[in-house]
C-alpha positions in Angstrom: -26.5 -15.1 6.5 -23.4 -13.5 8.0 -20.4 -12.7 5.7 -16.9 -13.9 6.6 -14.4 -11.1 7.4 -12.6 -11.9 4.1 -15.8 -11.4 2.1 -16.5 -8.2 3.9 -13.0 -6.9 3.2 -13.3 -7.8 -0.5 -16.7 -6.1 -0.8 -15.4 -3.0 1.0 -12.4 -3.0 -1.3 -14.6 -2.8 -4.3 -16.9 -0.2 -2.8 -14.5 2.1 -0.9 -11.0 1.5 -2.1 -9.9 -0.2 1.2 -8.0 -3.4 1.3 -6.4 -5.4 4.2 -3.2 -7.1 3.0 -1.8 -10.2 4.8 1.3 -12.2 4.1 -0.7 -14.5 1.9 -1.3 -11.5 -0.4 2.3 -10.5 -0.6 3.5 -9.1 -2.9 0.4 -6.9 -3.3 0.0 -4.8 -6.4 -2.1 -1.7 -5.7 -4.5 -0.3 -8.3 -5.7 3.3 -8.6 -8.8 2.2 -6.7 -6.9 1.4 -3.6 -6.9 4.6 -1.6 -6.3 2.9 1.7 -4.1 -0.2 2.2 -3.6 -1.6 5.7 -1.1 -4.4 6.3 -1.1 -7.3 8.8 2.4 -8.9 9.2 1.3 -11.5 11.6 2.2 -14.2 9.1 5.3 -12.5 7.7 6.7 -9.6 5.7 4.7 -7.8 3.1 5.6 -6.0 -0.1 3.2 -3.5 -1.5 3.7 -2.1 -5.0 2.2 1.3 -5.8 0.1 1.6 -9.0 1.9 3.1 -12.1 2.6 6.8 -11.2 1.1 8.1 -14.5 -2.2 6.3 -14.0 -2.3 7.6 -10.4 -1.9 11.2 -11.3 -3.7 13.5 -8.9 -4.5 10.8 -6.4 -3.6 10.3 -2.8 -2.9 6.9 -1.3 -2.4 5.8 2.3 -0.5 2.7 3.3 -0.2 1.6 6.9 1.1 -1.2 9.1 -2.0 -2.1 11.1 -0.9 -5.3 12.9 2.8 -5.9 13.5 3.9 -9.5 13.6 7.6 -8.6 14.0 8.3 -8.2 10.2 8.3 -5.2 7.9 6.1 -3.8 5.2 8.0 -2.5 2.2 6.3 -0.1 -0.2 7.9 0.1 -3.6 7.1 1.9 -6.9 5.8 0.2 -10.1 8.6 -1.5 -12.1 8.8 1.2 -14.8 8.4 4.3 -12.7 12.0 5.6 -12.5 11.2 8.8 -14.3 13.5 11.1 -12.3 16.3 8.7 -11.5 17.2 5.0 -11.7 16.7 4.6 -7.9 13.8 2.5 -6.8 11.4 4.3 -4.5 11.2 2.2 -1.3 9.6 2.9 2.1 9.9 0.5 5.0 7.4 0.3 7.9 8.5 -1.7 11.0 6.0 -1.0 13.7 2.2 -1.0 14.2 0.9 2.5 13.5 3.5 3.3 10.9 2.1 4.8 7.8 2.6 6.9 4.7 0.4 9.2 2.8 1.6 9.5 -0.8 0.6 11.7 -3.8 1.3 11.1 -7.5 1.8 14.1 -9.7 1.9 11.8 -12.7 5.7 11.8 -12.9 6.8 11.0 -9.4 5.6 9.9 -6.0 5.6 12.5 -3.2 5.4 11.7 0.5 2.7 14.0 2.0 3.2 12.7 5.5 4.8 9.8 7.2 4.2 8.4 10.7 6.9 6.3 12.2 
């Protein structure tokens, strides 16, 4: 029996750290297992929250806007991750193909590369 696309994405998420986020999933809270998050804004804007910076120490995460429905993807840090300052870490992606590769050193998020 063939699996639905949703079931395949869920199975792959568990196995490979990949997840496809749609507006129905917004806001989406990443875990340390989500190494690749692709967003589809066909049904509206999406907010993706990074995992806690301390739990993600030494890990690299890629978040991208895969399908652009005319609204943005906002990537923000976990609610208690203002270690260096009181400013909230926010990234906005507006066009298909935009993406960010982020690294956690356990105290802060660092942008390794950004494509806009």
